[in-house]
C-alpha positions in Angstrom: 22.6 -37.1 -3.9 19.4 -36.1 -3.0 18.6 -32.9 -1.7 15.3 -31.6 0.3 13.6 -28.1 -0.2 11.4 -26.9 1.6 8.5 -24.7 -0.3 5.3 -23.1 1.1 2.4 -25.1 0.2 0.9 -22.1 -1.5 3.5 -21.6 -3.9 3.2 -25.3 -5.8 -0.1 -23.2 -6.7 1.6 -20.1 -7.9 6.1 -19.5 -9.0 7.0 -22.9 -7.7 4.7 -24.8 -9.3 5.4 -27.5 -12.0 7.7 -26.1 -15.2 8.7 -23.6 -12.8 12.7 -23.3 -11.5 13.1 -22.7 -7.8 16.4 -22.6 -6.0 17.9 -24.5 -3.0 20.6 -23.3 -0.6 23.3 -24.4 -3.7 21.5 -25.6 -6.5 18.4 -24.7 -9.0 15.5 -27.4 -9.9 12.8 -27.3 -12.0 9.7 -29.6 -10.3 8.2 -32.0 -12.6 4.7 -32.7 -14.1 1.6 -34.6 -11.9 2.2 -37.9 -13.4 5.0 -38.3 -11.4 3.3 -36.8 -7.9 2.5 -39.5 -5.2 -1.4 -40.3 -4.7 -3.5 -37.7 -3.2 -7.5 -37.8 -2.7 -10.2 -35.1 -4.2 -11.3 -32.2 -1.8 -14.6 -32.9 -0.7 -17.5 -30.1 -1.4 -16.5 -28.6 -4.5 -18.9 -29.1 -7.0 -20.4 -25.8 -6.9 -16.8 -24.9 -7.4 -16.2 -27.4 -9.8 -19.2 -26.1 -12.0 -18.5 -21.9 -11.9 -15.0 -22.8 -12.9 -16.4 -25.4 -15.8 -14.2 -28.2 -15.1 -14.6 -31.9 -15.4 -11.4 -33.2 -13.4 -11.6 -33.7 -9.6 -9.5 -31.9 -7.9 -6.5 -32.8 -5.5 -4.7 -30.9 -2.8 -1.2 -31.6 -3.7 0.4 -34.1 -1.0 1.6 -32.5 2.5 5.0 -33.6 3.7 5.0 -36.3 6.4 8.6 -36.6 8.3 9.9 -40.0 7.5 7.9 -40.3 4.6 9.3 -39.6 1.4 6.3 -40.7 -0.7 5.2 -37.7 0.1 7.5 -35.4 -1.6 7.5 -33.5 -4.8 10.0 -34.8 -7.8 12.3 -32.7 -8.9 15.5 -32.5 -10.8 18.3 -29.9 -11.2 18.3 -27.9 -14.2 19.3 -25.7 -15.8 22.4 -28.5 -16.6 25.1 -26.4 -17.2 27.9 -25.5 -14.5 31.0 -23.1 -15.2 33.7 -22.5 -13.4 34.0 -19.4 -11.1 37.4 -18.5 -11.6 37.8 -15.5 -14.3 40.4 -16.6 -16.1 39.1 -20.3 -16.5 35.5 -19.9 -17.2 34.8 -23.6 -18.9 31.5 -24.6 -18.8 30.6 -28.5 -17.6 27.7 -30.7 -18.5 25.9 -32.4 -15.6 29.1 -32.2 -13.3 27.0 -33.3 -10.4 27.2 -36.9 -12.0 30.6 -37.2 -11.2 32.3 -37.7 -7.8 33.0 -34.5 -5.6 33.4 -33.3 -2.6 29.8 -33.3 -1.1 30.5 -30.0 1.3 32.0 -28.5 -1.7 30.4 -29.6 -4.7 31.8 -29.9 -7.9 34.9 -28.3 -9.1 36.5 -27.4 -12.5 38.8 -30.3 -13.7 41.0 -28.0 -15.0 41.8 -25.4 -12.6 40.0 -27.0 -8.9 37.9 -24.2 -8.6 34.2 -23.9 -7.6 32.0 -24.5 -10.3 28.6 -22.3 -10.3 25.1 -23.7 -12.0 24.9 -21.5 -14.7 21.2 -19.7 -14.8 20.2 -19.4 -18.6 17.5 -21.4 -20.3 15.8 -21.2 -23.2 12.5 -20.8 -23.6 9.2 -20.3 -26.1 5.7 -19.2 -26.3 4.4 -22.4 -26.3 5.6 -23.0 -22.9 8.1 -25.2 -23.6 12.0 -25.0 -21.6 15.1 -26.8 -22.3 18.9 -26.1 -21.6 21.2 -23.5 -23.1 22.8 -25.1 -26.7 25.8 -23.4 -26.1 27.9 -26.0 -28.3 25.6 -25.6 -31.1 25.3 -21.8 -31.2 29.1 -21.5 -31.3 29.6 -24.0 -34.0 27.0 -23.7 -36.7 28.5 -24.5 -39.7 31.1 -26.3 -37.7 32.3 -29.8 -38.4 33.5 -29.2 -34.5 31.4 -32.6 -32.8 30.9 -31.8 -28.9 31.5 -34.6 -26.5 29.2 -34.0 -23.5 31.9 -35.7 -21.3 34.9 -33.7 -21.9 35.1 -29.2 -21.3 35.7 -28.0 -24.4 33.4 -24.2 -24.0 34.5 -21.4 -22.3 31.9 -18.9 -21.8 32.9 -15.0 -21.0 30.2 -12.4 -20.2 30.2 -8.9 -20.3 29.2 -6.3 -17.3 25.8 -6.2 -18.0 25.2 -10.6 -18.0 22.9 -10.1 -21.4 26.0 -10.6 -24.0 28.3 -14.0 -24.6 31.8 -14.4 -26.0 31.9 -18.1 -26.7 35.1 -20.0 -27.2 35.9 -23.5 -28.1 39.2 -25.2 -26.9 39.2 -27.9 -28.9 42.9 -27.5 -31.1 42.2 -27.0 -35.0 38.4 -26.1 -34.8 37.4 -23.2 -36.8 35.4 -21.4 -33.9 38.6 -21.6 -31.9 38.7 -17.8 -31.9 35.1 -16.8 -30.5 31.5 -15.9 -31.5 29.2 -13.5 -29.9 25.9 -14.4 -29.2 23.0 -11.4 -27.5 20.7 -12.2 -24.9 18.5 -8.9 -26.4 18.5 -10.9 -29.5 14.9 -12.5 -31.1 17.2 -15.9 -30.7 15.0 -17.1 -34.0 17.3 -14.8 -36.2 19.5 -17.3 -34.7 18.3 -19.9 -37.5 17.3 -23.1 -36.5 17.8 -22.8 -32.5 14.9 -24.9 -31.1 13.6 -26.1 -27.8 14.2 -30.0 -28.6 12.5 -30.7 -25.2 8.8 -30.2 -24.4 10.3 -29.7 -20.3 13.6 -30.5 -18.8 12.6 -34.0 -17.2 11.0 -35.4 -20.7 13.5 -36.9 -23.6 13.1 -35.6 -26.8 11.5 -38.6 -28.2 9.2 -38.0 -25.3 7.9 -34.1 -26.4 3.8 -34.2 -26.3 3.6 -30.3 -27.6 3.4 -30.2 -31.4 3.8 -26.7 -32.5 1.7 -26.3 -36.2 3.7 -26.0 -38.9 2.3 -22.5 -39.8 3.1 -20.7 -36.4 7.2 -19.9 -35.8 7.5 -19.9 -32.3 9.1 -17.3 -30.1 12.4 -18.4 -28.8 14.4 -17.0 -26.2 17.2 -16.8 -23.8 16.4 -15.9 -20.7 17.7 -15.5 -16.8 15.7 -18.2 -14.3 14.4 -14.6 -12.7 13.4 -13.7 -15.9 9.6 -12.7 -15.6 8.7 -14.0 -19.1 9.9 -17.7 -18.0 6.8 -18.9 -15.8 3.2 -17.5 -15.6 0.4 -18.9 -14.1 -3.0 -17.9 -14.6 -5.1 -17.1 -12.1 -8.1 -19.3 -11.3 -10.0 -19.9 -8.1 -13.3 -19.6 -6.6 -15.2 -19.2 -2.9 -17.0 -22.0 -1.4 -20.6 -20.7 -1.1 -24.3 -21.8 0.5 -25.5 -24.5 0.6 -21.8 -26.3 -0.1 -20.0 -23.8 2.4 -22.7 -24.7 5.1 -22.0 -27.8 5.6 -21.1 -29.0 9.5 -18.0 -30.6 9.1 -17.4 -33.9 11.7 -21.3 -34.5 11.7 -22.3 -38.3 10.9 -23.7 -37.2 7.5 -20.3 -35.4 6.7 -18.2 -38.8 7.8 -20.0 -41.3 5.7 -20.1 -39.0 2.3 -16.0 -38.3 2.6 -16.1 -42.0 3.6 -16.0 -43.7 -0.5 -15.4 -47.2 0.5 -18.5 -46.9 2.9 -20.7 -45.0 0.5 -20.1 -47.5 -2.2 -20.5 -50.7 -0.1 -24.3 -49.4 0.9 -24.8 -48.7 -2.6 -23.9 -52.0 -3.8 -25.4 -53.8 -1.0 -27.1 -57.0 -2.6 -30.4 -56.6 -0.3 -31.4 -54.9 3.1 -30.3 -57.8 5.7 -27.3 -57.2 3.8 -27.2 -53.2 3.7 -28.1 -53.1 7.9 -24.5 -55.0 8.3 -23.3 -52.6 6.8 -24.8 -49.6 9.0 -23.5 -51.5 12.4 -20.4 -51.8 11.1 -20.3 -47.7 9.8 -22.2 -47.0 13.4 -18.5 -49.2 15.3 -16.5 -47.3 13.2 -18.2 -43.6 14.0 -18.9 -44.2 17.4 -22.4 -43.0 16.8 -25.9 -43.9 16.7 -27.6 -46.5 14.4 -30.2 -44.5 13.6 -28.0 -41.3 12.8 -26.4 -43.3 10.2 -29.2 -44.7 8.4 -30.3 -40.2 8.3 -27.1 -39.6 6.9 -27.0 -42.2 4.6 -30.8 -41.1 3.6 -29.3 -37.4 2.9 -26.7 -39.2 0.9 -28.5 -41.4 -0.9 -30.8 -39.5 -3.2 -30.8 -37.5 -6.5 -30.7 -34.1 -5.0 -29.3 -34.8 -2.1 -26.1 -33.7 0.0 -24.8 -31.4 -0.3 -26.3 -29.8 -2.9 -30.0 -29.9 -1.6 -31.2 -29.7 -5.3 -29.8 -26.9 -6.2 -28.4 -26.4 -10.3 -25.8 -23.6 -10.4 -24.6 -22.8 -13.9 -21.3 -23.1 -15.6 -19.5 -20.0 -15.7 -22.1 -18.4 -13.2 -19.5 -17.5 -10.4 -20.1 -13.3 -10.1 -23.7 -13.4 -9.8 -24.0 -16.6 -7.5 -21.1 -15.1 -5.3 -22.0 -11.9 -5.1 -25.5 -13.1 -4.1 -24.1 -15.3 -2.1 -22.4 -12.6 0.0 -25.1 -10.7 0.5 -27.1 -12.9 2.0 -27.4 -13.7 5.9 -28.4 -16.5 7.5 -29.7 -16.6 11.1 -28.4 -19.9 12.0 -24.7 -19.3 10.4 -22.4 -21.1 12.7 -18.6 -19.9 13.5 -17.4 -22.9 11.5 -18.9 -22.3 7.9 -17.1 -22.1 5.5 -18.7 -18.4 4.7 -19.9 -16.2 7.4 -21.0 -12.9 6.7 -22.7 -10.4 8.8 -24.4 -7.2 7.2 -23.5 -3.5 8.4 -25.5 -1.9 6.0 -28.0 -1.2 8.9 -25.3 0.7 11.1 -23.9 2.3 8.1 -26.3 4.0 7.3 -27.3 5.1 10.9 -23.9 7.0 11.1 -25.8 10.0 8.7 -27.5 10.6 11.9 -24.2 11.4 14.2 -21.8 12.4 10.8 -21.5 16.6 9.9 -18.9 16.3 7.2 -19.8 17.1 3.8 -16.9 14.1 2.6 -17.9 11.8 4.9 -22.2 12.1 4.3 -21.1 11.5 0.5 -18.9 8.5 1.6 -22.3 6.6 3.5 -24.5 7.8 0.8 -21.9 6.2 -1.8 -21.9 2.8 -0.5 -25.6 0.8 -0.9 -24.2 -2.7 1.4 -21.6 -3.1 4.0 -20.7 -7.0 4.8 -18.4 -8.0 7.2 -17.0 -11.1 6.1 -15.8 -12.9 8.7 -14.8 -16.4 7.4 -14.4 -17.5 3.9 -12.9 -20.2 1.8 -11.1 -19.8 -1.2 -10.2 -22.7 -3.7 -7.3 -21.8 -6.0 -6.9 -24.5 -9.3 -3.5 -24.8 -11.1 -4.7 -25.6 -14.4 -1.4 -25.2 -16.3 1.6 -22.5 -16.7 2.8 -20.3 -19.5 6.2 -18.7 -20.6 6.3 -15.6 -22.6 3.0 -14.4 -22.6 1.3 -17.5 -24.6 -0.5 -18.8 -25.9 -3.5 -20.6 -24.5 -4.5 -22.5 -22.9 -1.8 -23.0 -20.7 0.3 -26.3 -20.0 -1.8 -28.3 -18.2 -0.1 -29.9 -14.7 0.5 -33.4 -16.4 2.2 -31.9 -19.9 0.1 -34.7 -21.9 -3.5 -32.8 -21.3 -5.6 -35.7 -20.6 -5.5 -35.8 -16.3 -8.4 -37.0 -14.4 -7.8 -34.2 -11.6 -6.4 -30.9 -10.8 -4.0 -29.7 -8.1 -5.9 -27.5 -6.1 -5.6 -25.9 -2.6 -7.8 -24.3 0.1 -7.3 -21.1 1.4 -9.2 -19.7 4.4 -9.6 -15.7 5.2 -11.4 -12.8 5.8 -12.6 -9.5 4.2 -14.5 -6.4 3.5 -17.6 -6.6 1.0 -19.1 -3.7 -0.3 -21.7 -2.2 -2.8 -21.7 1.1 -4.3 -25.3 2.8 -4.5 -26.9 2.2 -8.5 -28.7 5.4 -7.9 -25.4 7.2 -8.1 -23.4 5.1 -9.8 -26.2 5.0 -12.7 -25.9 8.7 -12.9 -22.3 9.1 -12.7 -21.7 6.7 -15.4 -23.8 8.9 -18.1 -21.2 11.2 -17.9 -20.2 11.5 -21.5 -16.6 12.1 -20.3 -16.0 8.8 -18.9 -18.1 7.0 -21.2 -15.1 8.5 -23.7 -12.3 8.1 -21.6 -13.8 3.8 -21.5 -14.7 3.4 -25.5 -10.6 4.6 -26.0 -9.4 2.2 -23.6 -11.5 -0.4 -25.0 -9.8 0.6 -28.5 -6.6 -0.4 -26.9 -7.6 -3.4 -25.2 -8.5 -4.4 -28.8 -6.2 -3.4 -30.4 -3.4 -5.2 -28.3 -5.7 -8.6 -28.7 -6.6 -8.8 -25.1 -10.4 -8.5 -26.3 -9.8 -12.2 -27.2 -8.1 -13.5 -24.1 -9.9 -11.7 -21.5 -8.1 -12.1 -18.3 -10.2 -14.7 -16.3 -10.2 -14.4 -12.0 -11.4 -17.7 -11.3 -14.5 -18.0 -13.6 -14.7 -14.4 -13.6 -13.7 -12.4 -17.1 -12.0 -9.4 -15.9 -13.5 -7.4 -17.5 -16.6 -9.3 -17.7 -17.6 -10.2 -20.9 -14.2 -8.4 -22.3 -15.6 -4.8 -22.4 -14.3 -2.0 -20.4 -16.8 0.1 -19.0 -16.8 3.1 -16.9 -18.5 0.9 -14.2 -15.5 -1.3 -14.1 -13.1 1.3 -14.2 -14.0 2.6 -11.0 -14.8 -0.1 -9.3 -11.1 -1.5 -10.2 -9.9 1.8 -9.6 -11.5 2.5 -6.2 -10.3 -1.1 -5.2 -6.4 -0.6 -5.9 -7.0 2.4 -3.2 -8.7 0.8 -0.5 -6.2 -1.7 -0.9 -3.3 1.2 -0.2 -5.1 2.5 2.3 -6.0 -0.9 4.2 -2.5 -1.9 4.1 -2.3 1.6 6.1 -5.1 1.1 8.4 -4.4 -2.8 9.3 -1.0 -3.3 8.8 -1.4 -5.9 6.0 1.3 -6.0 3.4 -0.7 -4.8 -0.4 0.9 -7.8 -1.9 -1.2 -10.2 0.9 -4.4 -8.7 0.5 -6.5 -10.0 -2.8 -9.3 -8.5 -4.9 -12.7 -9.2 -6.4 -14.4 -7.2 -8.4 -17.9 -7.8 -9.5 -19.0 -5.5 -12.0 -22.7 -5.7 -14.1 -25.6 -3.9 -15.2 -27.0 -4.9 -11.5 -23.6 -5.0 -9.9 -20.7 -2.8 -8.4 -19.2 -4.9 -5.6 -16.0 -4.9 -4.0 -14.6 -8.0 -2.3 -11.0 -6.8 -0.2 -9.8 -10.0 1.5 -6.8 -12.1 2.6 -6.4 -16.0 2.5 -4.0 -18.3 3.8 -3.6 -22.3 3.7 -4.6 -22.8 7.1 -7.9 -23.7 8.7 -7.1 -21.2 11.3 -7.7 -18.4 9.0 -6.4 -14.9 9.7 -6.2 -12.8 12.8 -10.2 -10.8 12.0 -7.8 -7.4 11.6 -9.3 -6.8 8.3 -13.2 -7.9 8.8 -12.8 -5.4 11.9 -12.2 -2.7 9.2 -16.0 -3.3 8.1 -16.9 -1.9 11.3 -18.6 1.4 9.9 -16.5 3.7 12.1 -13.6 2.6 11.0 -14.7 2.0 7.1 -15.9 5.4 6.7 -12.3 6.7 8.4 -10.9 4.6 5.7 -13.0 5.1 2.9 -12.9 8.9 3.7 -9.5 8.8 3.2 -9.3 6.9 0.3 -10.9 9.6 -1.6 -9.1 12.4 0.2 -5.7 10.4 -1.2 -7.4 9.9 -4.8 -7.5 13.8 -4.8 -3.0 14.1 -4.9 -0.8 11.6 -6.4 3.0 12.9 -5.5 3.6 12.7 -9.6 1.2 15.2 -10.5 0.5 17.0 -12.4 2.4 14.5 -14.4 0.1 11.5 -13.3 -3.4 13.4 -13.4 -2.6 14.6 -17.0 -2.0 10.9 -18.3 -3.8 9.3 -21.6 -2.0 6.3 -21.5 0.3 4.5 -19.7 1.2 1.1 -19.0 2.2 -2.3 -21.4 -0.8 -1.8 -23.3 -1.3 2.1 -22.7 -4.2 0.7 -20.8 -3.9 3.4 -17.5 -4.3 7.0 -17.9 -4.0 8.5 -14.1 -2.3 5.4 -12.1 1.0 5.0 -11.1 3.2 4.0 -8.3 2.7 7.0 -6.3 -1.1 6.4 -6.2 -3.0 3.7 -7.9 -0.6 0.8 -8.6 -0.5 -2.6 -6.2 1.6 -5.5 -6.3 0.8 -7.3 -8.7 -0.2 -10.6 -6.7 -3.2 -8.2 -5.6 -4.6 -7.6 -8.4 -6.8 -9.7 -11.3 -5.7 -7.5 -14.4 -1.7 -7.5 -13.8 -2.1 -3.4 -12.6 -3.8 -2.7 -16.2 -7.4 -0.3 -16.6 -7.2 2.3 -14.0 -7.5 5.9 -13.6 -7.8 7.7 -10.6 -9.8 10.4 -12.2 -12.8 8.5 -12.3 -12.4 7.7 -8.1 -11.4 11.7 -7.3 -13.3 13.6 -10.2 -12.1 15.8 -13.0 -14.1 19.1 -13.4 -11.4 20.5 -16.3 -11.7 16.9 -18.2 -15.9 17.6 -17.3 -16.1 14.2 -14.7 -17.7 14.6 -11.3 -16.9 12.2 -8.5 -18.9 9.1 -7.7 -19.3 11.3 -4.5 -21.3 14.1 -5.8 -23.9 12.2 -6.8 -24.5 10.5 -3.4 -25.5 13.7 -1.4 
């Protein structure tokens, strides 16, 4: 019996993507790879995005559900395959009992005692991205000649109070393992010699396994709960749509013709001028426009440097610089429906100094070089693959075999606040010996953890840039987190819904804090409103004030290393940490003293250089 599970469109490229495990009311499911998906079509106007992300594949949206059309549904399968009797006196394990006749209202029941069965939420995974059912029979019967019959229920599984250690029992008469055998989830299962992930993914047969682990590499194999953080992760990959593609007028004749593949092919392959004229007239009738408009649109499209890039060239990977310049550039003739609409508040911001008297407020005005109201933006998020247990890279691709012609992607629309720190103040601040020393220490830890060889990427933007931790980056990242926490208070947006983009380089010191949703209408304008100079000054001043104290001080401010790789100093849940979906670096490389200053450590706040 099939079951429909509603999943948010944006979640299909996140924690509910290919290879993940999602919950319905009764069962757990995993989503199959893109080779089994219905046909979808490319998202238009993403040549710059593909170039910036260094992608050769087209970008397609996942199919959106349409009532009554089953072809728009994504295929999945029930997984894990084991169910266990809910009767504490029984606890018999059953293999895929939903394939047997059962009451559709109550579901499968135990054949031994009649109690309901619960899907047992444990799987086996490895750090090469593979996942399979836990071989409970094998774990109990290693060294035994008791053969498992998948149609019979012969294993009982008892767990202790923590649920991390199990006692297995075989009910087959005469079995040498009829007593019990213990399995501990906390152990590295490699020590249970011979355990392997047989199937690459649950929906593949053993013979279809496509990922071969190198002979000289021993995979890290673990038994994991389906809610375990290491079970599934999707590396962040996104980019903003910027001019010239962001300026395209949707619904224009040029736009309609550009997105009409068959019409473009017909015009391109027309045998002669007379044949092309006939196609022009057919297209005119189809679009309900003038013949001259169709011809002009084709003129724009049919040239080497034509629509939509108009001769613009982009360097692969140069996303940071391109986006930074695009946000700072305000076009006088921009329309409200463009994909990047910005309004400079810099002049108004600087004029605040004429009527503001507080020393902190004046310093806040001086430390900000540019303030931009991002009224509308369009972000493209791409699903390049997933990982398990933290690695290795590259991730498992969305079609598993790694020969995809397209990648799943979604469009997100939103708004934000963009600010650039004063190069003059920042240039003096980052020359302090103490901040240079701290950045160097964090860089050593970064390299010792092996993270410099697998620099995290937010889209095509390396974080930290080029794998180097600099005082500038630590300051920008920490200030971004503290602003997000303050935005949560000032604008009412939950911090988990906000995102950061850090623009850090020798001539860049920018932050974009934004919200983006998979709805063309975007968000409601509350975040963009904070870019008004008076409101943003209040937010920024309060951010610096709150940086001076943490509820866990003095322990927090004196900390010299905390977090998974000791890459945070003064940063904890009481001051600088934010929900991980909002952070580009998993809440690492943070130090609140870079924002507030600490003269006992020889560190001055950047505000002191802005007066």
